N, C-alpha and C positions, 0 to 999 in steps of 0.2 A: 239895329242888330238883328240877325237872323233868328227866326223862332221856329219851334217844332211843335208837333202834336205828340201824344204818348206813343202811338203806333203809327207812323207815317203810312199813307196809302201808296203802295207801289203800282204803278200803272203800266210800266213796260220794262223790258230788260233785253239787252243783246250782248254779244260777246264778239271779241276780235279774233278768237281762235277756236271756233267750232269746227271740229274734224269732220263731222257728218255732213257738212255743207259741200265738200269738195266732190265735184262730179266722179261718178264710179270709175269711168275710163281714165281719169287723171290720177285716182288712187292706185289703180292697177299699173299704170305707167310709172308712177313714183316708186312703187315696190320693186320694179325691175329696172330701174333707170341705169343701172351698171351694165345691163344688156344693150341699151340704147347706145351708150358710149363705146361698148365693144364693137358694135356694128359700124360705127363711123371712124373710131380711132383705137383699133385693137392694140393689145400689148403682147409682146412676146413673153416666153415663160420667165426669163430673167427680169424683165421690167415688172411683171406681175408680183414676183417675189420681193422685189425691192420696193414696191409701192408703199406699204405701210411705213417704212423708215422715211421715205421721201415726204409723205404726207406729214409725219411728225416734225421733220426739219422745217417744212414750210410753215407749219403751225407756230413754231418758235419764231420763225422769221416775221411772221404776220403780227405776233403779240410781243414776245420778250425782246426781240432784237429789231424793233422797227426803225431805229435810227440808222442801222447798218444796211437796210434794205433798199435797193435801187427801185425807184418807181416803175421801171421797165421790166420788173421781174417776170411778167407774163410772157415776155418774148423768149424766155428759156423753155424749150421743149419739155424737159423733164418736170420743171415747175408747173407748166400749164397742164401737163397730163395729171399730175397729183391734184391740181385745183379742180379740174373737171370730174375727176373720179370721186372726190371727197367733198370739197368745200362747195362747189356748185350743187351738188346733190342735197347737202344740208340746207343750202339757201333755197333751193326749190321747195323743199318740205315746208320750211317756215313761211315763205312768201306765198305759196299757193293758199295755205291756210289763212293768212292775212287778207289776201286779195279777195277770196270768196266771201269774206265776212264784212268787207267794206261797203260803203253806200253804193247802191245801184246807180244813183244820180251821178256819182263821181265818175263812173266808168260808162256813162251814157255817150258812146261815140257812135258816129255815123260813117256810112260808106264814103270814102274819099278823104277821110280826115287824116291829118299828118301828126305823127307822134315822134318824139325825140327821147332816146335814152342815153344819158351821159355817164361815161365810165362803164360802158356796157359789158367789157370783158368778153366772156363767151356767151353773151346775150342771156344771162341767167334770169333777169327781171322780166324780159320780153317772153321768154319761154314759160315762166311761172305764170304770167298773166294769161297767156294762150291756154294753158292747161286749166287754170282756175275759173275763168269767166267763159262759160260755154256759149253765152249769147253774143260774145265778141268774136268767135272763131269764124263766124260767117261774114263778118264785116271786111270790107275792103280797105284795109288800113295800110298806110305807108309808114314804116319805122326807120328813122335815121338813128343808127346805132354807132355811137362815138366812143372811141378808145385810143389810147396811144399805142396799143399793141395790135397790129394788123393781123398777126398770127392768132391772137385770141379771138378776134372778130370772126375770122374765116373758120376756125374750129366750131365757135358758137353757131354760126349760120348753118353749117352742116348738121349739128345737133338739133337746132330749131326745125329744119326742114324734115329730119327724121321723125321728130315728135308729131309734127302736123301730119305727116304720112300715117303714122300708127294710129292717130286719132281720127283718121278718115276725112281730114279737112284739108282745103287749100291753105297753104301758108300765107301770112301777111307778106307784103312787099318789103324787103329789107334793103336798105342802102347803107353800106359801110362807110363810116367816116373816120380816117385816122387823124386824130387830133384829141385835144383836151378842152375842158371847160373854158369858153372864151372864143374858140374858132367858130367860123360862120357856117351856117348851112343855108340852103337855098330858099326854103320855106318856112314860115312861122307854124308853130305846132299848136295843136288843140290840147295835147297832153305832153308834159315834160316830166320826165322821171330821172331819178338818180338813186343808187343804192351803194353804200360803202365807198363813197367818193370823198366826202369831206373829212372823214377821219384821217385819210392820208394827207389832205391838204392841211389840217390842223396841226399835224406832226412837223410840217416844214415851215410853219408861219411864226412870225414874231410880233405881228400887228395884234392890237387888242381884239379879243373875240367878238365884241359888239361891232366893231368896225368891219371885221371880216364878214360877219353875218350880213350886214348891210350891202356890202359889196357883191357877195355871192347871191343875195336875193335879187340884186338888180341884174346880175348875170343871168339868172334863170328867167326872169320876167322878159329879158330881152329876146329870148327864143320863142315866147309864147304869143299867141294871137291876142288882140286887144280886148276881144269879147269871148266870153264862154270858154276861157282857158283854165286848165287844171295843172297843178304842179304837185309832184309827190317826192319827198326827200326821206330816205330810210338810212338810218345809221346803226352801228352797233350799240347796245344798250349799256354804255359806260358813261361815267360822269362828264367827261369832257365833250362827248358827242351829244349827250342829253342837254347840256348847257347851250351848245351850239344850236340845237333844234329849237330850244325856247327863244333864243335871240333871233333866229331867222323868222320864227313865227311872228314875233312882234314887228320885224321889218316888212313882212308880207302884209299884216294888218294895216300898216301905214300906207301901203300901196293898194288898199282896197281888195285885198284877197281875204276871203273868209275861210277860217279853219272848218274843214268838213270831218276830219278824223285825225287823231283820236279825241280831239277837244270836243266838249260838250257846250262850249261857250265861247265868246269873243272877249271876255274880260282878260286882265293880266294874268299871266301864268303863275299858279301858286306853287309850281314844282320846277322852278327855273334853274336849279342847279347851283345857285350861289353857294359860296363856301359855308358849310354847316347847315345847309338847307336840304330839302328833298329834291330828288331829280327824277324826271319823267322817263319811266322805261317800262315795258311790258314783257311778261314772261309767258312763254308756252311750254308745256310739257313735251318731252320727247318719247314718251311711252309708247305713242302710236306711230313712231318713225319706222321705216322699212327694216326688217330684220337683217337684211344684207348690209345695210348702211351702219346699223349698230354693231354688227360683227366686224366691219372694217374699222370703225372707231376703236373697238376693243384691241384689234390687231396692231393699231397705231398707238396704243396706250393713250387714247384721247377721249375717254368716256365723257359723253355729253348727255347730262340729265335734263337740261333745259335750254331752250333758246331765247335770247333776250334781245330786244331791239327798241330803238327810239325812232319815231317818225313824225312826219307832219304831211297832211294832204290839205291843199287849199284850193279854192276856186274863186274867180272873180266874177263881178256882176251877178251875185246871187244875194238874196235878202236873208238875213239871220231871222230864224224862226223866233216868234215872240210868244212866250207862254208863261203862265204863273207857276207852272211846275218847276222843280228843281231836278236837273239831270247831272249825274256824276258818274265818273269812271274810276273803277279800282286800279290803282297803280302801285301796289306793293304786295309782299307776301303777308301772310297772317301774323299778328302780334298776339301772343297770349295774354289774356287778361283774367282778373279774378272771376269766380262764379261760372266757370266753363264758358266763358265768352271769349270772342276773338275780336281783334280790332284790324282794320285796314285803312291806309291812307288812300285818299281818293281826290280826284280833281274835280272841282265845281265852280260854278259862277260866284258862289259865296266866298271862294277861297279854298284853302286846304281843309279837307274833312278828315275826321278820324271816325270812320264808320264802325259801329260796335253791333255785334250780332252773335247769336248762337249758331247761325247757319254758315256753312263753308261757302265763301265766295271765291272767285278766281281773278287773277289779274287780266285786265282788258274787259271785264264785264261792265256795262253801263246800266244804270237804273234811272228811271224817271218816277218821281213821287211827288205827292202834294203835301206841303206843310201849311196847315190852315188854323193854327192857334197862335197866340202872341207870346208863348212861353219861349224866352231867350234860349238859344243854344249855349250850352257850357263850352268853355275853352280848355284844352289840354294844356297843362302846365308845361310840359316838355317841349311839345312841337309848336304850340300856338294854334293848332288846328281846332276848327269847331268840332264838337263831339255830336254825332248823330246816331241815335239809337234806332235800329231798324225793327227790333222785336217789340 
């Protein structure tokens, strides 16, 4: 049974969502991203007046009316315009914050490397990575950007080139691929990415989630190089997607791909989203989002106080770090406890933790600490989590 000391020794801490790490030029560009879009795809006065309503209608289509939405919705000019002006902007805000805080090792790409973004839409993920990782801007990378909407790819390519120009950099080489997951590309990729792809796949599938995860894991691996390949899957932070992420994580492990982020271990997922259990998702505040974007949200009556996502980043042919320390990552909001204390559910190699402290912690923060006594950790009666007192 796991054991604890009265006050564990914390040796390190990091976060998935530290805003201060974003390059200053990227911050400035994010703050005025509406001007980037206006320079590439300007709206007339009537279209601008109607934009909040179209955004609201698209939001309902993406959430409340998913069963009625056609997967080719990005081919409609009006819909694509609303997506780029609003949803793409919000996704850039959350993805740049995530990418800048992820492991440098995961993004250690070299000149000539091949990358693939599946379900690329208007190149949101590619643009976010270019903005967030300053060291990658100078790399001569080739990106295959795959989507069923050729129109979305064309719009995104124009936006990406404008972003690169405003950052004073040469753009990466973009190869547009009209198609969906499963279609072939000419080269194997060092990095395979997808964002908000499998939530749409899940809506249309009747096969069991574990079977689907194994199938899609194999599809993703088929695009990757046999050595030194990285795969990143990002989905909305909702229970069905979190369950899928946990299942595909297990499938990757069986194929010798090691979790790099957000997992702090290679043990069984303690937040696997099974019925009645905890599900893995991470929350970042939107208080530091661009004022113009928040104003647009208010105009569309879509106030957004937080951004939530579930994701998994894996890499093959790497060795799991061996250590006597315990590393865990916070994956919940605070829970009020007696004595002015707070509890947080966290993922760890021990299993699910209930971290108890008087200190304010944040979703996505990870801590490494030493447990060096033989005192057993108590178990929370409600959740079954091990109780870890930080103070």
